FIGU-233574 format. One record per residue: residue in three letters; z, y, x of N, C-alpha, C in turn. Coordinates in steps of 0.1 Angstrom, whole numbers, padded with zeros to 4 digits, always signed. Example, Ala and Ser with C-alpha at 12.3 -4.5 7.8 and 13.67 -1.06 7.14 Angstrom:
REM residues 2
ALA+0078-0057+0132+0078-0045+0123+0078-0033+0132/SER+0071-0022+0128+0071-0011+0137+0079+0000+0129/
***
This chain:
REM residues 131
MET-0021+0288+0076-0027+0275+0077-0041+0275+0072/THR-0050+0269+0079-0064+0268+0075-0066+0259+0063/LYS-0074+0264+0054-0076+0256+0042-0087+0246+0045/VAL-0084+0233+0043-0093+0222+0046-0097+0215+0033/ASP-0109+0211+0031-0114+0204+0019-0109+0190+0021/VAL-0099+0186+0014-0093+0172+0016-0103+0161+0012/SER-0112+0164+0003-0122+0154+0000-0131+0151+0012/LEU-0131+0159+0022-0140+0156+0034-0133+0150+0045/ILE-0120+0148+0044-0112+0142+0055-0115+0127+0056/ASN-0117+0122+0068-0120+0108+0069-0109+0099+0065/GLY-0112+0086+0062-0102+0077+0057-0091+0073+0066/ILE-0094+0073+0079-0083+0070+0089-0073+0081+0090/ALA-0078+0094+0089-0069+0105+0089-0060+0105+0077/LEU-0066+0102+0065-0059+0101+0053-0048+0091+0054/ALA-0052+0079+0059-0042+0068+0061-0031+0072+0071/PHE-0034+0079+0081-0024+0084+0090-0013+0092+0083/GLU-0018+0101+0074-0008+0109+0066-0001+0100+0056/GLY-0008+0091+0050-0002+0082+0039+0008+0073+0045/ASP+0006+0068+0057+0016+0059+0064+0029+0066+0065/ALA+0029+0078+0070+0041+0086+0072+0048+0089+0058/VAL+0040+0093+0049+0045+0097+0036+0052+0085+0028/TYR+0044+0074+0028+0049+0062+0021+0062+0057+0028/SER+0062+0057+0041+0073+0053+0049+0086+0061+0046/MET+0084+0074+0045+0095+0084+0042+0101+0081+0028/TYR+0092+0079+0018+0097+0076+0005+0105+0063+0005/ILE+0100+0053+0012+0107+0040+0012+0120+0041+0019/ARG+0120+0048+0030+0133+0050+0037+0143+0057+0029/ARG+0139+0068+0022+0148+0075+0013+0153+0066+0002/HIS+0144+0058-0004+0148+0049-0015+0159+0039-0010/LEU+0157+0034+0002+0166+0024+0007+0180+0030+0010/ILE+0180+0042+0015+0192+0049+0018+0200+0053+0005/PHE+0192+0058-0005+0198+0061-0017+0204+0048-0024/LYS+0199+0037-0021+0204+0024-0026+0217+0020-0019/GLY+0220+0027-0009+0233+0024-0002+0231+0017+0012/GLN+0219+0015+0016+0216+0009+0029+0217+0020+0040/THR+0226+0018+0050+0227+0029+0060+0227+0023+0074/LYS+0227+0010+0076+0226+0005+0090+0212+0004+0094/PRO+0209+0011+0106+0195+0011+0111+0188-0002+0111/ARG+0194-0012+0117+0187-0025+0118+0184-0031+0104/GLN+0193-0029+0095+0191-0034+0081+0180-0026+0074/LEU+0181-0013+0076+0171-0004+0070+0157-0008+0075/HIS+0155-0010+0088+0142-0014+0093+0137-0027+0088/ARG+0146-0037+0087+0142-0050+0082+0138-0049+0067/LEU+0146-0042+0059+0143-0041+0045+0130-0033+0043/ALA+0128-0022+0051+0116-0014+0049+0103-0022+0051/THR+0104-0032+0060+0091-0039+0062+0087-0047+0050/HIS+0096-0050+0040+0092-0056+0028+0083-0047+0019/TYR+0084-0034+0021+0076-0024+0014+0064-0019+0022/VAL+0066-0017+0035+0057-0009+0043+0047-0018+0052/SER+0049-0031+0052+0040-0039+0061+0026-0039+0055/ALA+0016-0042+0064+0002-0044+0060+0001-0054+0049/LYS+0008-0065+0050+0008-0076+0040+0013-0071+0026/ALA+0024-0064+0026+0029-0058+0014+0020-0048+0007/GLN+0014-0039+0016+0005-0029+0011-0008-0035+0005/ALA-0013-0045+0012-0025-0052+0007-0022-0058-0006/MET-0011-0064-0008-0007-0071-0021-0006-0060-0032/LEU+0000-0049-0028+0002-0038-0038-0012-0032-0042/ILE-0021-0030-0033-0034-0024-0036-0042-0034-0045/ASN-0040-0046-0041-0047-0057-0049-0043-0056-0064/LEU-0030-0055-0066-0024-0054-0080-0028-0041-0087/LEU-0028-0030-0079-0032-0017-0085-0046-0018-0090/LEU-0055-0024-0082-0069-0026-0086-0071-0035-0097/GLU-0064-0047-0097-0065-0057-0107-0061-0051-0121/GLN-0050-0044-0120-0044-0038-0133-0050-0025-0137/LYS-0060-0020-0129-0068-0008-0131-0059+0004-0133/LEU-0049+0005-0123-0039+0016-0123-0044+0028-0115/LEU-0055+0027-0108-0060+0038-0100-0071+0045-0108/THR-0072+0058-0106-0083+0065-0111-0096+0062-0103/GLU-0107+0066-0109-0120+0063-0101-0119+0071-0088/GLU-0114+0083-0088-0113+0091-0076-0104+0083-0065/GLU-0093+0078-0070-0083+0071-0061-0090+0059-0055/GLU-0097+0052-0064-0104+0039-0060-0114+0043-0049/ALA-0121+0054-0051-0131+0058-0041-0124+0061-0027/ILE-0113+0067-0028-0105+0071-0016-0100+0058-0009/TYR-0096+0048-0017-0092+0035-0012-0103+0029-0004/LYS-0115+0029-0010-0127+0023-0004-0130+0030+0009/ARG-0129+0043+0009-0132+0051+0021-0122+0047+0032/GLY-0110+0046+0029-0100+0042+0039-0102+0027+0044/ARG-0104+0019+0034-0106+0005+0038-0119+0003+0046/ASN-0129+0010+0044-0142+0008+0051-0144+0016+0063/ALA-0134+0025+0066-0135+0033+0078-0135+0025+0090/PRO-0144+0029+0100-0144+0021+0113-0130+0024+0120/THR-0124+0013+0125-0112+0015+0131-0113+0010+0146/HIS-0106+0017+0154-0106+0013+0169-0093+0007+0174/THR-0084+0004+0164-0072-0002+0168-0072-0016+0163/LYS-0064-0025+0169-0062-0039+0165-0051-0040+0155/ALA-0054-0049+0145-0043-0052+0135-0032-0059+0142/LYS-0020-0055+0140-0008-0061+0145-0002-0071+0135/ASN+0000-0083+0138+0007-0093+0130+0000-0096+0116/THR-0013-0093+0116-0020-0096+0104-0035-0097+0107/ASP-0043-0102+0097-0057-0103+0098-0064-0090+0095/ILE-0076-0089+0099-0084-0076+0098-0086-0072+0083/ILE-0088-0081+0074-0090-0078+0060-0077-0072+0054/THR-0066-0078+0057-0053-0073+0052-0050-0059+0058/TYR-0053-0058+0071-0051-0045+0077-0060-0034+0071/LYS-0073-0037+0068-0082-0027+0062-0077-0023+0048/MET-0073-0033+0040-0068-0031+0027-0056-0021+0028/SER-0047-0024+0037-0035-0016+0039-0039-0002+0043/THR-0049+0000+0051-0054+0013+0055-0059+0020+0043/GLY-0066+0013+0034-0071+0020+0022-0060+0024+0013/PHE-0049+0016+0012-0037+0019+0004-0031+0032+0009/GLU-0029+0033+0023-0023+0045+0029-0032+0057+0027/ALA-0045+0055+0027-0055+0066+0025-0052+0073+0011/VAL-0050+0064+0001-0048+0070-0013-0035+0078-0012/ILE-0024+0073-0006-0011+0080-0006-0013+0093+0002/GLY-0020+0093+0013-0023+0105+0021-0031+0115+0013/TYR-0041+0110+0006-0049+0119-0002-0041+0127-0012/LEU-0033+0119-0020-0025+0125-0031-0015+0135-0025/HIS-0009+0131-0013+0000+0140-0007-0006+0153-0002/MET-0018+0152+0004-0025+0164+0009-0029+0173-0002/LEU-0032+0167-0014-0036+0176-0025-0024+0181-0033/GLU-0012+0177-0028+0000+0181-0035+0001+0176-0049/ARG-0004+0164-0051-0003+0158-0065+0009+0149-0065/THR+0021+0156-0064+0033+0150-0062+0037+0141-0074/GLU+0034+0145-0086+0038+0137-0097+0030+0123-0097/ARG+0018+0124-0094+0010+0111-0094+0014+0103-0082/LEU+0016+0109-0070+0021+0102-0058+0034+0095-0061/GLU+0043+0101-0067+0056+0095-0070+0055+0084-0081/GLU+0046+0086-0090+0043+0076-0100+0038+0063-0093/LEU+0029+0064-0084+0024+0052-0077+0034+0046-0068/ILE+0041+0054-0061+0051+0049-0052+0063+0043-0060/GLY+0067+0049-0071+0077+0042-0079+0072+0029-0084/TRP+0060+0028-0088+0054+0015-0093+0054+0005-0081/CYS+0051+0009-0069+0051+0000-0058+0065-0005-0055/ILE+0075+0004-0055+0088+0000-0052+0093-0010-0063/ALA+0090-0007-0075+0094-0016-0086+0088-0030-0085/THR+0075-0030-0081+0067-0042-0079+0073-0051-0068/ILE+0076-0044-0057+0082-0052-0045+0095-0057-0049/GLU+0103-0050-0056+0117-0054-0059+0117-0065-0070/GLU+0106-0065-0078+0105-0076-0088+0102-0090-0082/ASN+0094-0089-0071+0090-0101-0064+0101-0104-0054/
***
């Protein structure tokens, strides 16, 4: 595999990776909680994975200063990246914030910073479940 400098990957590509990674963690979490019916899994997953939920989570992460400077810069890169797709079921600001959230997840995953990735995802799961 070719070695790529992850710090040079654009925000949309990082978000593409982060969307898949975050979704996988959420799906695994729900299955381990005993959810096994596909329709129920999909419905429950949207509480964690929707643009609205991710925008809320990134807002809280920023407010509580839980991201490093590096992670915050990656969030901004993802949020501010020019997008050529339309936001589905949400406004453009929420969609861009969600893209930034996914960029952070993708960045950490690509750097194989698993401990930090799981720390943030664990915080996100706990936050969603508290609300």
